[in-house]
Each structure stands twice: as structure tokens, then as C-alpha cells.
VOBA-1610 file (N, C-alpha, C; in pm, whole numbers, padded with zeros to 5 digits, always signed):
BEGIN
Met+00026+01175-02109Met+00049+01044-02107Met-00022+00888-02106Glu-00013+00807-02172Glu-00139+00726-02218Glu+00012+00608-02059Leu-00043+00530-02016Leu+00017+00482-01913Leu-00032+00318-01959Gly-00129+00295-02045Gly-00147+00162-02048Gly-00225+00052-02003Leu-00246+00124-01861Leu-00344+00080-01778Leu-00469+00031-01756Lys-00575+00067-01935Lys-00676+00031-01899Lys-00765-00103-01882Gly-00833-00135-01870Gly-00896-00220-01850Gly-00810-00324-01782Lys-00682-00316-01711Lys-00670-00385-01597Lys-00732-00448-01511Leu-00702-00548-01397Leu-00744-00517-01295Leu-00674-00522-01172Ala-00656-00377-01110Ala-00549-00335-00982Ala-00645-00409-00853Val-00579-00473-00779Val-00633-00504-00672Val-00528-00426-00556Ile-00619-00393-00437Ile-00557-00269-00369Ile-00609-00318-00191Thr-00518-00361-00115Thr-00556-00389+00019Thr-00576-00270+00069Gly-00646-00253+00164Gly-00647-00117+00258Gly-00717+00004+00169Gly-00783-00028+00087Gly-00828+00036-00077Gly-00951+00150-00010Ser-01002+00128+00084Ser-01125+00225+00147Ser-01080+00384+00204Val-00970+00399+00237Val-00957+00509+00292Val-00791+00559+00228Gly-00748+00670+00315Gly-00577+00699+00273Gly-00571+00723+00144Ile-00391+00642+00153Ile-00320+00634-00015Ile-00380+00569-00034Gly-00407+00431+00021Gly-00479+00300-00059Gly-00613+00372-00171Leu-00713+00454-00109Leu-00801+00497-00160Leu-00763+00601-00284Ala-00691+00638-00278Ala-00598+00775-00321Ala-00565+00687-00478Ile-00518+00595-00454Ile-00459+00502-00560Ile-00546+00447-00632Ala-00662+00353-00573Ala-00765+00354-00597Ala-00849+00454-00712Asp-00847+00574-00687Asp-00909+00692-00775Asp-00765+00721-00883Gly-00672+00710-00813Gly-00552+00712-00955Gly-00582+00617-01058Phe-00589+00454-01050Phe-00611+00367-01133Phe-00709+00393-01213Ala-00839+00468-01134Ala-00974+00485-01185Ala-00989+00566-01353Ala-00911+00652-01286Ala-00880+00773-01405Ala-00795+00710-01533Glu-00724+00653-01524Glu-00642+00596-01636Glu-00719+00428-01692Gly-00801+00407-01630Gly-00912+00337-01713Gly-00911+00155-01638Ala-00839+00192-01571Ala-00831+00050-01469Ala-00949-00038-01399Asn-00972-00139-01417Asn-01070-00195-01298Asn-01017-00187-01179Leu-01113-00198-01064Leu-01067-00210-00965Leu-01135-00335-00848Leu-01031-00438-00754Leu-01093-00530-00643Leu-01045-00420-00515Ile-01142-00348-00456Ile-01073-00287-00305Ile-01116-00355-00182Ala-00985-00402-00145Ala-01026-00497-00051Ala-01013-00422+00105Ala-01092-00404+00226Ala-01112-00391+00336Ala-01196-00441+00446Arg-01148-00409+00563Arg-01240-00504+00675Arg-01359-00416+00677Asp-01399-00282+00686Asp-01522-00224+00672Asp-01592-00233+00500Val-01609-00346+00470Val-01675-00339+00334Val-01768-00277+00320Asp-01872-00195+00390Asp-01948-00072+00393Asp-01902+00039+00328Arg-01806+00076+00383Arg-01704+00203+00328Arg-01664+00164+00203Ala-01582+00038+00194Ala-01522+00058+00080Ala-01645-00021-00036Ser-01774-00066-00061Ser-01806-00116-00151Ser-01931+00072-00195Ala-01931+00141-00108Ala-01967+00267-00138Ala-01866+00345-00197Glu-01705+00338-00190Glu-01624+00379-00259Glu-01619+00331-00376Ala-01645+00212-00374Ala-01594+00132-00515Ala-01709+00181-00601Ala-01853+00250-00574Ala-01991+00235-00632Ala-01929+00389-00699Arg-01922+00458-00592Arg-01850+00644-00603Arg-01757+00636-00738Ile-01647+00557-00730Ile-01538+00515-00832Ile-01615+00458-00946Ala-01715+00372-00983Ala-01738+00324-01096Ala-01794+00426-01124Ala-01902+00522-01059Ala-01984+00614-01123Ala-01932+00700-01217Arg-01827+00779-01140Arg-01775+00906-01160Arg-01653+00850-01320Phe-01569+00769-01278Phe-01485+00707-01399Phe-01477+00598-01540Gly-01632+00534-01463Gly-01728+00416-01580Gly-01597+00298-01570Val-01538+00285-01498Val-01472+00130-01494Val-01574+00047-01377Arg-01537-00090-01403Arg-01573-00133-01284Arg-01476-00172-01179Ala-01605-00179-01051Ala-01510-00161-00962Ala-01590-00241-00784Glu-01552-00335-00767Glu-01602-00441-00676Glu-01507-00419-00523Ala-01594-00435-00422Ala-01524-00407-00299Ala-01543-00570-00235Val-01411-00635-00152Val-01460-00751-00100Val-01386-00721+00119Arg-01476-00791+00135Arg-01471-00782+00334Arg-01320-00890+00333Ala-01245-00802+00369Ala-01101-00916+00359Ala-01018-00827+00516Asp-00983-00935+00599Asp-00872-00888+00636Asp-00761-00956+00667Val-00685-00904+00564Val-00561-00992+00499Val-00452-00977+00605Ala-00479-00923+00723Ala-00364-01025+00849Ala-00465-01140+00874Thr-00526-01215+00722Thr-00573-01404+00815Thr-00589-01436+00717Ala-00538-01533+00730Ala-00513-01656+00563Ala-00663-01641+00499Asp-00745-01629+00606Asp-00872-01647+00539Asp-00929-01490+00477Gly-00869-01400+00563Gly-00891-01284+00459Gly-00782-01299+00316Cys-00733-01300+00292Cys-00629-01332+00189Cys-00709-01410+00113Ala-00753-01553+00171Ala-00799-01645+00021Ala-00975-01559-00006Arg-01008-01499+00051Arg-01076-01406-00032Arg-01087-01322-00097Val-00986-01276-00094Val-00936-01120-00203Val-00868-01256-00324Ile-00807-01297-00320Ile-00812-01383-00439Ile-00874-01469-00528Ala-00973-01505-00427Ala-01112-01578-00485Ala-01211-01426-00536Ala-01156-01358-00530Ala-01258-01238-00551Ala-01197-01189-00703Ala-01077-01196-00687Ala-01000-01183-00818Ala-00988-01261-00886Ser-00985-01347-00865Ser-01044-01468-00968Ser-01159-01427-01078Gly-01231-01409-00976Gly-01411-01412-01002Gly-01372-01322-01102Met-01335-01196-01116Met-01271-01063-01174Met-01238-01113-01323Gly-01140-01209-01313Gly-01088-01262-01415Gly-00923-01243-01446Gly-00934-01230-01302Gly-00750-01231-01242Gly-00706-01099-01206Ala-00584-01125-01173Ala-00525-00960-01133Ala-00407-00951-01227Asp-00404-00801-01252Asp-00293-00756-01312Asp-00211-00671-01230Ile-00248-00606-01151Ile-00177-00529-00997Ile-00235-00612-00922Leu-00107-00577-00771Leu-00126-00578-00686Leu-00068-00516-00577Ile-00180-00432-00475Ile-00057-00286-00435Ile-00101-00342-00280Asn-00019-00389-00241Asn-00026-00402-00084Asn+00008-00289-00014Asn-00096-00253+00022Asn-00129-00124+00106Asn-00150-00161+00243Ala-00268-00233+00243Ala-00287-00259+00408Ala-00222-00265+00505Gly-00222-00120+00631Gly-00090-00183+00692Gly-00122-00016+00845Thr-00059-00023+00928Thr-00114+00090+00997Thr+00040+00047+01130Gly+00055+00194+01161Gly+00124+00230+01233Gly+00156+00154+01391Ser+00227+00136+01495Ser+00245+00046+01582Ser+00326+00155+01707Glu+00308+00128+01818Glu+00358+00211+01934Glu+00423+00140+02047Glu+00534+00092+02097Glu+00547+00019+02169Glu+00695+00058+02190Thr+00736-00014+02300Thr+00912-00034+02322Thr+00922-00209+02271Ile+01036-00230+02281Ile+01067-00372+02252Ile+01047-00438+02374Leu+01134-00400+02486Leu+01120-00487+02601Leu+00984-00480+02666Thr+00855-00396+02644Thr+00710-00439+02673Thr+00629-00491+02582Ala+00643-00497+02452Ala+00569-00568+02355Ala+00552-00725+02351Asp+00462-00791+02419Asp+00434-00934+02403Asp+00403-00984+02254Asp+00434-01103+02235Asp+00464-01201+02094Asp+00289-01153+01999Ala+00224-01136+02088Ala+00114-01155+02021Ala+00088-00981+01981Arg+00107-00915+02002Arg+00197-00819+01941Arg+00291-00774+01807Trp+00352-00840+01851Trp+00475-00877+01706Trp+00398-00966+01601Gln+00294-01080+01641Gln+00274-01155+01556Gln+00153-01105+01489Phe+00092-00978+01519Phe-00015-00885+01446Phe+00048-00798+01311Tyr+00126-00731+01345Tyr+00194-00676+01273Tyr+00309-00771+01139Trp+00323-00875+01194Trp+00389-00940+01137Trp+00275-01032+00998Asp+00159-01042+01037Asp+00089-01121+00960Asp+00031-00977+00859Leu+00006-00888+00970Leu-00016-00766+00850Leu+00027-00727+00738His+00178-00695+00782His+00292-00587+00691His+00331-00746+00606Val+00385-00853+00651Val+00395-00951+00546Val+00370-01050+00481Met+00332-01147+00634Met+00270-01244+00561Met+00132-01235+00475Ala+00094-01064+00499Ala-00045-01063+00363Ala+00034-01043+00270Ala+00167-00990+00230Ala+00223-00996+00102Ala+00273-01136+00082Val+00264-01222+00116Val+00326-01310+00113Val+00195-01387+00030Arg+00098-01439+00147Arg-00036-01520+00091Arg-00071-01487-00011Leu-00060-01300-00033Leu-00147-01292-00160Leu-00091-01304-00263Ala+00106-01264-00249Ala+00118-01366-00388Ala+00144-01483-00418Arg+00165-01552-00342Arg+00087-01691-00374Arg-00030-01692-00434Gly-00130-01640-00412Gly-00263-01633-00509Gly-00225-01586-00567Leu-00197-01464-00635Leu-00235-01395-00700Leu-00144-01376-00816Val-00002-01419-00756Val+00073-01385-00919Val+00057-01500-00981Pro+00021-01616-00962Pro-00051-01756-01063Pro-00152-01662-01164Gln-00230-01595-01145Gln-00311-01493-01196Gln-00246-01384-01274Met-00125-01339-01226Met-00045-01277-01358Met-00041-01360-01413Lys+00051-01454-01393Lys+00127-01555-01503Lys+00041-01582-01610Ala-00087-01673-01585Ala-00185-01695-01694Ala-00210-01600-01748Lys-00243-01438-01754Lys-00211-01380-01823Lys-00137-01284-01888Gly+00017-01338-01858Gly+00089-01322-01961Gly+00248-01193-01886Gly+00170-01135-01747Gly+00276-01117-01711Gly+00191-00987-01604Gly+00246-00905-01515Gly+00211-00819-01406Gly+00288-00710-01346Val+00211-00679-01245Val+00305-00583-01165Val+00247-00597-00983Val+00359-00615-00936Val+00320-00618-00767Val+00374-00480-00689Leu+00332-00438-00621Leu+00380-00291-00543Leu+00369-00298-00405His+00447-00297-00335His+00459-00259-00182His+00471-00131-00139Asn+00315-00113-00051Asn+00365+00021+00039Asn+00388-00018+00158Ala+00574+00036+00178Ala+00647+00013+00333Ala+00661+00121+00359Ser+00723+00193+00416Ser+00797+00309+00485Ser+00923+00389+00492Ile+00945+00487+00498Ile+01079+00540+00552Ile+01158+00472+00718Cys+01030+00442+00762Cys+01077+00393+00848Cys+01106+00212+00851Ala+01172+00177+00744Ala+01194+00056+00684Ala+01355+00080+00698Val+01414+00175+00673Val+01567+00227+00707Val+01592+00367+00739Gln+01476+00411+00768Gln+01475+00534+00894Gln+01424+00509+01014Pro+01438+00485+01121Pro+01319+00403+01195Pro+01295+00493+01323Leu+01167+00506+01352Leu+01109+00629+01464Leu+01123+00510+01589Trp+01196+00604+01696Trp+01196+00510+01826Trp+01069+00445+01887Tyr+00952+00473+01819Tyr+00838+00404+01948Tyr+00752+00332+01871Glu+00783+00316+01738Glu+00755+00233+01699Glu+00817+00109+01604Pro+00878+00068+01716Pro+00977-00077+01670Pro+00949-00163+01583Ile+00840-00211+01598Ile+00766-00325+01528Ile+00731-00304+01436Tyr+00672-00198+01402Tyr+00653-00137+01232Tyr+00799-00133+01137Asn+00877-00053+01214Asn+01051-00069+01180Asn+01049-00204+01110Thr+01054-00274+01253Thr+01093-00427+01213Thr+01001-00437+01046Thr+00905-00493+01087Thr+00791-00554+00965Thr+00810-00490+00840Lys+00840-00353+00798Lys+00821-00266+00693Lys+00940-00301+00631Ala+01067-00330+00751Ala+01245-00364+00661Ala+01185-00486+00604Ala+01160-00617+00684Ala+01101-00723+00631Ala+01066-00721+00496Leu+00946-00644+00489Leu+00869-00652+00357Leu+00912-00625+00244Met+01034-00453+00274Met+01121-00451+00216Met+01226-00581+00087Met+01246-00657+00193Met+01320-00753+00136Met+01252-00898+00036Phe+01124-00893+00142Phe+01027-00967+00074Phe+00994-00966-00061Ser+00984-00808-00090Ser+00953-00741-00192Ser+01111-00780-00334Lys+01232-00744-00268Lys+01338-00766-00347Lys+01331-00945-00442Thr+01298-01011-00298Thr+01301-01151-00296Thr+01210-01187-00432Leu+01096-01122-00402Leu+00999-01195-00504Leu+01033-01120-00668Ala+01085-01061-00635Ala+01082-00942-00756Ala+01179-01093-00836Met+01321-01133-00756Met+01405-01163-00847Met+01321-01329-00878Glu+01258-01378-00780Glu+01175-01456-00860Glu+01067-01495-00948Val+01020-01391-00999Val+00931-01399-01104Val+00975-01320-01214Val+01086-01270-01237Val+01146-01153-01301Val+01105-01224-01461Gly+01157-01344-01465Gly+01125-01410-01607Gly+00965-01436-01689Asp+00875-01405-01565Asp+00787-01427-01583Asp+00697-01298-01668Asn+00765-01191-01664Asn+00664-01069-01648Asn+00625-01048-01583Ile+00655-01024-01461Ile+00577-00982-01346Ile+00717-00890-01255Arg+00701-00740-01264Arg+00762-00640-01176Arg+00751-00617-01036Val+00814-00579-00974Val+00782-00635-00814Val+00859-00493-00770Asn+00815-00392-00696Asn+00855-00302-00626Asn+00820-00233-00502Thr+00923-00206-00474Thr+00842-00117-00306Thr+00845+00016-00350Val+00763+00102-00209Val+00755+00214-00222Val+00786+00268-00076Asn+00831+00377-00077Asn+00843+00404+00119Asn+00848+00558+00123Pro+00692+00570+00131Pro+00683+00707+00146Pro+00747+00731+00309Gly+00735+00899+00310Gly+00771+00952+00453Gly+00607+01016+00476Leu+00642+01182+00532Leu+00513+01175+00600Leu+00353+01212+00485Val+00260+01155+00520Val+00152+01162+00491Val+00037+01211+00537Leu-00034+01279+00500Leu-00162+01325+00574Leu-00296+01249+00561Thr-00299+01166+00640Thr-00402+01050+00580Thr-00484+01047+00709Pro-00561+00986+00687Pro-00678+01001+00870Pro-00637+00966+00950Asp-00546+00830+00969Asp-00484+00831+01096Asp-00360+00868+01198Trp-00333+01007+01073Trp-00224+01114+01120Trp-00309+01199+01222Ile-00409+01260+01124Ile-00497+01344+01215Ile-00595+01307+01303Lys-00657+01197+01306Lys-00683+01133+01399Lys-00557+01079+01571Thr-00437+01064+01507Thr-00338+01069+01625Thr-00265+01174+01639Ala-00289+01274+01602Ala-00257+01424+01609Ala-00352+01472+01742Lys-00542+01439+01706Lys-00566+01498+01793Lys-00621+01419+01929Leu-00573+01300+01900Leu-00579+01216+02028Leu-00449+01300+02125Leu-00354+01344+02056Leu-00242+01398+02121Leu-00225+01561+02180Ala-00271+01579+02097Ala-00305+01777+02123Ala-00434+01818+02106Gly-00554+01783+02076Gly-00681+01834+02066Gly-00712+01909+01984Asp-00766+02041+02038Asp-00763+02145+01963Asp-00626+02190+01892Asn-00503+02180+01952Asn-00365+02213+01853Asn-00327+02119+01778Trp-00434+02035+01739Trp-00393+01977+01618Trp-00305+01956+01496Gln-00372+02053+01492Gln-00260+02137+01380Gln-00137+02188+01342Ala-00101+02238+01454Ala+00034+02317+01530Ala+00105+02173+01569His+00045+02042+01610His+00171+01938+01633His+00170+01891+01485Leu+00076+01900+01408Leu+00127+01779+01280Leu+00235+01909+01184Asp+00250+02023+01228Asp+00323+02147+01160Asp+00497+02071+01230Lys+00464+02088+01367Lys+00609+02055+01404Lys+00635+01934+01385Val+00578+01780+01328Val+00601+01707+01296Val+00678+01713+01147Ala+00629+01732+01100Ala+00682+01807+00994Ala+00823+01868+01036Glu+00814+02008+01044Glu+00932+02083+01075Glu+01037+01968+01096Asp+01019+01913+01177Asp+01116+01864+01308Asp+01179+01735+01135Ala+01081+01672+01080Ala+01136+01560+00973Ala+01278+01681+00872Gly+01220+01789+00837Gly+01328+01856+00768Gly+01256+01859+00593Gly+01363+01845+00523Gly+01284+01797+00370Gly+01200+01945+00325Met+01156+01922+00264Met+01030+01998+00221Met+00928+02024+00355Lys+00952+02036+00476Lys+00852+02040+00616Lys+00698+02054+00581Arg+00705+01925+00517Arg+00526+01927+00510Arg+00470+01766+00478Phe+00376+01786+00506Phe+00323+01617+00465Phe+00244+01605+00325Ala+00297+01554+00279Ala+00250+01499+00163Ala+00075+01465+00164Ser+00036+01481+00080Ser-00152+01426+00010Ser-00095+01277-00028Pro-00212+01233+00029Pro-00228+01075-00054Pro-00224+01100-00160Glu-00268+01184-00236Glu-00230+01161-00426Glu-00151+01173-00472Glu-00074+01273-00379Glu+00076+01260-00412Glu+00183+01132-00446Ile+00143+01035-00339Ile+00178+00919-00291Ile+00136+00787-00388Ala+00003+00839-00411Ala-00063+00764-00537Ala-00051+00765-00717Asn+00025+00913-00741Asn+00125+00935-00845Asn+00168+00829-00904Leu+00257+00830-00774Leu+00416+00696-00807Leu+00341+00547-00791Phe+00261+00539-00739Phe+00196+00402-00718Phe+00150+00351-00852Val+00085+00486-00966Val+00026+00436-01055Val+00097+00477-01155Phe+00219+00530-01135Phe+00374+00559-01245Phe+00401+00410-01268Leu+00421+00341-01145Leu+00535+00258-01108Leu+00447+00119-01208Ser+00293+00067-01170Ser+00197+00071-01249Ser+00212+00003-01376Ser+00275+00096-01434Ser+00197+00125-01589Ser+00368+00088-01678Asp+00264+00073-01822Asp+00369+00034-01906Asp+00518+00104-01894Lys+00523+00255-01858Lys+00592+00354-01872Lys+00754+00323-01763Ala+00701+00246-01679Ala+00822+00172-01594Ala+00878+00055-01608Ser+00840+00020-01775Ser+00807-00135-01794Ser+01032-00179-01741Tyr+01118-00092-01750Tyr+01198-00159-01662Tyr+01259-00133-01522Ala+01128-00127-01453Ala+01179-00097-01280Ala+01132-00202-01215Thr+01218-00286-01170Thr+01176-00416-01125Thr+01236-00420-00952Gly+01212-00471-00850Gly+01340-00524-00761Gly+01387-00419-00676Ser+01349-00260-00683Ser+01395-00120-00685Ser+01281-00109-00525Thr+01376+00000-00465Thr+01265+00070-00356Thr+01299+00247-00408Tyr+01168+00262-00363Tyr+01153+00370-00450Tyr+01086+00453-00320Phe+01192+00619-00275Phe+01127+00711-00202Phe+01074+00786-00240Ile+00975+00843-00123Ile+00898+00941-00157Ile+00871+01002-00069Asp+00941+01090-00005Asp+00915+01152+00146Asp+00991+01272+00140Gly+01002+01352+00068Gly+01015+01466+00050Gly+01107+01527+00100Gly+01272+01444+00109Gly+01391+01492+00196Gly+01389+01484+00288Trp+01298+01409+00342Trp+01331+01371+00504Trp+01426+01251+00512Leu+01440+01156+00456Leu+01558+01064+00465Leu+01692+01139+00468Lys+01745+01111+00568Lys+01902+01159+00563Lys+02011+01070+00550Thr+02002+00986+00458Thr+02126+00924+00398Thr+02088+00865+00260Val+02199+00833+00187Val+02194+00851+00050Val+02193+00665+00035
//
């Protein structure tokens, strides 16, 4: 299937590991060029070089903490230097663990900046680049937790729900500019973060811990691979999804318990 992504510039935050890296590989396989934004620029640069060598595309890395205004500005400038963004994947994020009654303001502010303000700031800087090129795509990696919250991460639940609403509102604002905006809500995905947490909690029995998490979730009772999630991001960014905007797409193996 020809997806029409060849030569497009895809900007991916948190693109050096996990879902973000799988998305980068997916775009490169379709001939898209890449700007990978990450705090660990050495790892991002190494992955960019690997991708460029494997797929014959242009792939660059930029050091950026997108939870800060300066980090977002670095991404925007780097994209401009590569000719302007066609696609923005707001993927950078991480889980939280706290209770509402004990988490202080600074903790709330950190996750708000990472999950919401990064998307706001990057939209302000990269959407004008898309307009100048005649259109584009913005995708937000939120979470099933935006609508089906987990009790131990109230800040994550709240900020991801806010990201969903921001995505919907942005879609309404730019629909006339040939820019499509959607949200993807993954369920359980076997990322390095999940494995790290499982090892901390269960030691040598980490695999059994993850199996129990998947069993309790129901549905397919397994974790997705990052590549399975990436496939949806790539498709939604393509010409084949030309009528899709302002929506949220769940990819959770049947974990979601509502309609």
C-alpha cells in the first residue's frame, strides 16, 4: 500500500526509544525523513544514523527537553532548518505514581508541561510550517488512561485527558488549513519503562509480573509491541487516512471497558 509519506519530514518527540523509536522506523520504511527529539542526544543521534543507513532517508537528532519552552524552541528551529515539518508526533511522556492528596504542585506542573504544554508549544511553532507547505498532520500519543484511569497515577490520567481535549480543539482550529489532528490511546505496550518498573517491583520474576498485569487487563491479555502501535501512527499520518481528523483511536487489545 502506497502511503504517500516519501520525502515528508516527520518530527517525533521522545523518538529515541520505545514507541517513538518504533514510529521513527515505521516512517523511515515509507521513505519519510526524520527529526528525532530527545533529551539523550547521543542515543538519538545513534538511532538517527542507524535509520538513515538502513532506509536511505535523512534522519537527524536534536537535544530537547520538550517539557520546557526552550526545548520546544530547539525542536521548532531544527525542523525549520530541515525545510519545515509535515508531520508532528507528540510522543514524549512518562507515567506517574502518586496520590492526589500527597502530590505537590511541582509534580503536577512537571507532567502538565510534559504532556500538555509541549503539545501546545510545538503546535504554535510547527503548525505554521505545515501551513506554509500546504498541510500536515499532528498526532498525539495519549493513553487509555485518559478515559479509563489507573488509581495510582492520577496526574498521568488527568494530563493525558487534557491532551485529548487539546487535540480535538486544535483539529477544529486548523481543519481549514489541510492539517489533520488526531489522538492515539494505546493500552499496554512493552516498552523499556514497563520492563524497568517490573524489574524494580518483582526482581527476577518481572516477566510473571507483566503476565499478571496483562491477565488482569483482559481483552487479548498481552502487551503490544511498540511496532504494533507505530503502525497506527504511520497509517494515520498517511494519505490513506485523509478523512480522519478530530478523533481519538484506541489501540488497547480490548482493555477498554466502555463503548
